[in-house]
C-alpha positions in Angstrom: 104.2 9.1 110.1 100.6 8.3 109.2 99.0 8.7 105.8 95.5 9.1 104.5 94.9 8.0 100.9 91.9 8.8 98.8 91.5 5.2 97.6 88.5 5.7 95.3 90.2 8.5 93.5 93.4 6.4 93.1 91.4 3.5 91.7 89.7 5.9 89.3 93.2 7.1 88.2 94.3 3.5 87.7 91.2 2.8 85.6 91.8 5.9 83.4 95.5 4.8 83.1 94.3 1.4 81.7 92.0 3.1 79.1 94.4 5.8 77.9 97.7 3.9 78.5 99.4 6.9 80.1 101.0 7.2 83.6 98.7 8.7 86.2 100.1 11.2 88.6 99.8 10.9 92.3 100.4 14.1 94.2 101.8 13.7 97.8 100.8 16.6 100.0 102.5 16.8 103.4 101.3 19.0 106.1 102.0 19.5 109.9 100.3 17.2 112.4 98.3 18.7 115.3 100.5 19.8 118.2 98.8 17.3 120.5 97.0 14.0 120.0 93.7 15.7 120.7 94.4 19.0 119.0 91.0 19.9 117.5 92.4 22.6 115.2 93.8 20.2 112.7 90.6 18.4 111.8 89.0 21.3 109.8 92.3 22.1 108.1 92.6 18.5 106.9 89.0 18.6 105.7 89.6 21.8 103.7 92.7 20.4 102.1 90.9 17.2 101.2 88.0 19.1 99.7 90.1 21.3 97.5 92.3 18.5 96.3 89.3 16.3 95.5 87.7 19.1 93.4 90.7 19.1 91.1 91.4 15.4 90.6 90.1 15.5 87.1 92.7 18.0 86.0 95.6 17.3 88.3 95.2 13.6 89.2 95.0 11.6 92.4 96.5 12.7 95.7 97.5 11.5 99.1 97.6 13.6 102.3 100.4 12.8 104.6 100.7 13.9 108.2 104.2 15.1 109.0 105.7 15.4 112.4 104.4 17.9 114.9 105.9 21.3 114.6 105.4 24.9 115.8 104.6 27.6 113.2 108.2 28.9 112.9 109.4 25.4 112.1 106.5 24.7 109.7 107.5 27.8 107.7 111.1 26.7 107.5 110.0 23.2 106.6 107.9 24.5 103.6 110.9 26.5 102.5 113.2 23.5 102.7 110.7 21.1 101.1 110.1 18.9 104.1 106.4 19.7 104.0 104.2 21.1 101.3 101.3 23.1 102.9 100.6 25.1 106.1 97.1 26.5 106.7 97.6 29.5 108.9 96.8 33.1 109.5 98.2 35.6 107.1 100.8 38.4 107.8 103.4 40.3 105.8 106.3 38.2 107.0 104.7 35.0 105.9 103.7 36.6 102.6 107.4 37.4 102.0 108.6 33.9 102.8 105.9 31.7 101.3 103.3 31.6 98.6 99.8 32.2 99.9 96.7 30.8 98.2 94.5 33.8 99.0 91.2 32.4 99.9 90.2 32.7 103.5 89.6 29.2 104.8 88.1 30.5 108.0 86.2 33.5 106.6 88.0 35.9 109.1 86.8 34.0 112.1 90.4 33.6 113.3 90.3 37.3 114.3 87.1 36.9 116.5 88.6 36.1 119.9 86.8 35.0 123.0 88.6 34.7 126.3 89.4 31.4 128.0 89.7 32.0 131.8 89.6 30.2 135.1 86.2 29.9 136.5 87.3 31.6 139.7 88.3 34.7 137.6 84.9 35.3 136.2 83.9 38.0 138.7 87.0 39.9 137.8 86.1 39.9 134.1 82.5 40.8 134.7 83.6 44.2 135.9 85.4 45.1 132.7 83.6 47.7 130.6 86.5 49.2 128.7 89.4 47.8 126.7 91.9 49.7 128.9 90.8 47.7 131.9 91.5 44.4 130.0 94.9 45.7 129.0 95.9 45.8 132.7 95.6 42.0 132.9 97.9 39.4 131.4 97.1 37.5 128.2 98.7 34.2 127.2 99.7 33.3 123.6 102.1 31.0 121.6 105.5 32.6 121.2 105.5 32.4 117.4 101.9 33.4 116.8 101.2 36.7 114.8 98.6 37.5 117.5 101.4 38.3 120.0 102.4 41.3 117.8 98.8 42.3 117.3 98.0 42.3 121.0 101.3 44.0 122.1 101.0 46.7 119.4 97.5 47.4 120.7 98.8 47.9 124.2 98.1 44.5 125.8 100.4 42.7 128.2 101.2 39.2 126.8 103.0 36.2 128.3 104.2 33.6 125.8 105.5 30.0 125.6 106.5 27.7 122.8 104.3 24.9 123.9 100.6 24.9 122.8 99.6 22.4 125.6 101.6 24.5 128.1 99.3 27.5 127.6 96.4 25.7 129.2 98.6 24.6 132.2 99.9 28.2 132.6 96.3 29.5 132.6 95.3 27.0 135.2 98.3 27.9 137.4 97.5 31.6 136.9 100.7 32.5 135.0 98.4 34.8 133.1 94.8 35.8 133.4 93.2 34.9 130.1 93.8 33.1 126.8 92.3 34.8 123.7 91.1 32.0 121.3 89.3 32.2 118.0 85.7 31.1 118.0 86.7 28.3 115.6 89.0 26.9 118.4 87.7 27.8 121.9 84.6 25.7 122.2 86.5 22.5 121.3 89.3 23.5 123.6 87.2 24.3 126.6 85.6 20.8 126.3 89.0 19.2 126.4 90.1 21.2 129.4 86.9 21.3 131.4 88.5 19.3 134.1 91.0 22.1 134.7 88.1 24.4 135.6 88.5 26.6 132.5 85.5 28.3 131.0 84.7 30.8 128.2 84.2 34.3 129.5 80.6 35.2 128.6 80.7 39.0 128.0 83.8 40.1 126.1 85.4 39.6 122.6 88.5 40.9 120.9 88.0 41.4 117.2 90.5 42.2 114.4 90.8 41.3 110.8 92.9 38.1 110.5 92.5 36.1 107.3 93.7 32.5 107.2 95.2 31.1 104.0 97.0 27.9 102.8 100.7 28.5 102.3 103.0 26.6 100.0 106.6 26.9 98.9 107.1 29.9 96.5 108.4 27.5 93.8 105.4 25.1 94.2 103.2 27.1 91.8 101.4 23.9 90.5 100.1 23.0 94.0 99.1 26.7 94.6 97.2 26.8 91.3 95.5 23.4 92.1 94.4 24.7 95.6 93.2 28.0 94.1 91.2 26.2 91.4 89.8 23.8 94.0 88.7 26.6 96.2 86.9 28.4 93.3 85.1 25.2 92.4 84.1 24.6 96.0 82.8 28.2 96.3 80.7 27.8 93.1 79.1 24.5 94.0 78.5 25.4 97.6 80.7 22.6 99.1 83.0 25.0 100.9 80.1 26.8 102.6 78.6 23.5 103.6 81.8 22.3 105.2 82.4 25.7 106.8 78.9 25.8 108.4 79.1 22.2 109.5 82.2 23.1 111.5 81.1 26.6 112.7 77.3 26.9 113.0 77.4 25.7 116.6 80.4 28.0 117.3 78.4 31.0 116.2 75.4 30.1 118.4 77.6 29.4 121.4 79.6 32.6 121.0 76.6 34.9 121.2 78.5 37.8 119.7 75.5 40.1 119.5 75.3 40.2 123.3 79.0 40.7 123.9 81.1 43.8 124.4 83.3 44.0 121.3 86.8 45.5 121.5 88.1 46.2 118.0 91.9 46.1 117.5 94.2 47.0 114.6 96.1 44.1 113.0 99.5 45.6 112.6 100.9 42.5 111.0 98.9 43.1 107.8 99.5 45.6 104.9 98.5 49.1 106.0 95.3 49.2 103.9 94.0 46.0 105.7 95.0 46.8 109.3 91.7 48.5 110.3 89.4 46.2 108.3 86.7 44.6 110.4 85.6 41.0 110.0 82.0 40.1 109.6 80.6 39.1 113.0 77.1 38.5 111.8 76.6 35.0 110.4 
């Protein structure tokens, strides 16, 4: 298990302790590691957690982020409920809302629901002929077995192949176990770089879009951590630091995705409350 300490903050805490002669609280925050050594998705989540916790040091004290073991989403949910880990940044749905406490600020500003298609280069001519969503539904999509997106796609009439292994999805796409792998624009450009040797590319003309907010989840009893993250997010919104971090991560993704020149297929997110299912994310950044 590896740890990352905010040393300067801790030293400040020690200094304050010397002045006021009171114990200084150190909050340990455990979260799931990336599913592979080079999983690009975890970097932004870690940066967001660090930002929100740093913004609230004055009120809540120093903190230490600790990488837990690798775990799929189902296990991560169970681990938060059991107290094995403390936080899980992830997409929101009704089931997760029932089991966990969501800090309801969208850390990805709905980009998780803007999906491009990762495909084999040899399949590009097939996708270039698609002009209607019904044509895409005839092909096979690949997804992680415990991802909410499986339900979204199937409820919208798509054929979906699943596996538990994140890394296995890229191998299955390469070996043509399915035809395309829908990925959020926050994910796909890093992933295609990592798997360029497998002759995988981002399909240039199509996008699937549905409303899919991403929140930080904690144990329902851990209201102090939830309040801290909520307050940190509000501060980061006011001072512009959240937007700065968000744009540093995603400005290149927007440009590469070229959404204004893609054919957009809007889907209903049936995993959300009824009033939110047909909401459309902003695709103009």
